[in-house]
N, C-alpha and C positions, 0 to 999 in steps of 0.2 A: 420255944420262942427265942429268937435272937434278940439280944438287947443292943442298944447303941454300941457301936464300936468305932475306934479310930484307926485309920491306916496312915502310916507315916511313909513318905516317899523321899527319895534322894533329892537334895536341893532344898529341903526344909518345908515342902508343902505337905499339909495334912488334910485328910478328908474325914469328916464325921458322918458316919452312915446312920440312918434312922433305924429304930427297932421295927420289927414286923408290924406291930400294931400301928405305929406312926405312919409307916409306909402305906398300909391299907387305908387308913383314914385320909391321907393325902391323895391317894389315887381315886378314892370315892369322891372327894371334894372336886377334883378336876373333871371327873366324869359328869358329876351333877352340873358343874359350871358350863361344860360343853353342851349338855342337853338343854340347859336354860337358854344359852345363846342361840341354839338352833331354833328353839320354840319362839323366841323373840323375833328372829329374822323371818320365820314363817308367818307369824302374826302380822308383821309389818307388810309383808307381801300380800297377804289376804286383804288387809284394810285398803291397800293401794288399788288392788283389783276391784274392790267394791266401789271405791271412789271413781275409778275410771269408768265403770259401768254406769254409774249415776250421771257422770258428765256426758256420756254418749246418749243416754236417754234424754237428758235435757236438751242436748244439741239437736237431736232428731225431732223433738217435739216443738221447740221454739225457734229453731233457725232453719227449718226446712220449708 
């Protein structure tokens, strides 16, 4: 397993790379966050469609 390591570049900039374990945890976190975001968007769309159907039913029943 690679540990954290630092790369030095010309011009004085340094990069600190994560260990394999940290990288795996970070990637899993962003994957979970992405899936959660997709589920929330889907849930909102589903609720909106249900609301739209309800409005159509009420319109057809009371305003026809």
